[in-house]
N, C-alpha and C positions, 0 to 999 in steps of 0.2 A: 315245329322244328323248318330251317332254311331249305332251301335249292342247292344244288350246285347248280353250273349255267348247265354243263354236261346233262344232267338229271334235265331240266328245262329244254333243252332241246330235242332233247331224245323228246318227251310227252308233246314238243310245238310240233316233232316230225310224224308221231304218230299219230297225231290232225289231219296234218297234211298229206296220208294216209288210206287215213278214213275217210275225209272227206272226196279223193278220187277214188274212194273204192262206193262211194253212194254214186259221184258224178254215175262212175259207171255206167251199176243200176240202175240210175231210173234216165240212163241216156238207152239202156235196151228194155228198162219194162215201162217207160211211161210216165202215167199216175197213176200211185198207190197209195197209199194209209204210210201215216209214220211208222203205225205199230208193225205191219208186216212189213215193212223194208225192216225196223230193227229185228224182228227175228228171222225175216234168210236173209242175214246179213250178219248176224250174230259174233257186231263189234264187243273189243274189252269192255268194260266198265263204263264210263258215259258216252265215248266214244264219236255212239252215232251223234249224239247229242251234238257233242264239240265241232264234227265234222259236219250237220244240217245247218252250224250257227256261222260257219270259217263259209262258207256257200253262201249262203243267206248275206256275211258280208260285202262277201263279190256281184251280188243282186244279180246269182246262178239260179234262184231257185222261186215259185212261185207256190203258195202255200192255199188250202179252198180248205173254208171251214164244211165237213158236212155234217148231219146230224150229232151222230157221237164220234166222230172221228175227225183227225186233221190227213187233208191228202195232201201232197207235193209232186211237185214235178219239175222239171229245166224249161227257165223261160226261152 
């Protein structure tokens, strides 16, 4: 099913809002595991992943593999 331009814009706005929420969270918390961040923020659907992707594309994040988890922090 094709989405309308309005629906696509709404999704993109949600991704941008999620990215802002994640940015502010990491600015306050520093380095955290992605699982903890997702649990703390409780973003709808896959918007945590999409927000991380947005910030990654903007080169705002640094990821580190730690044992069984991946941590993220602002650059």
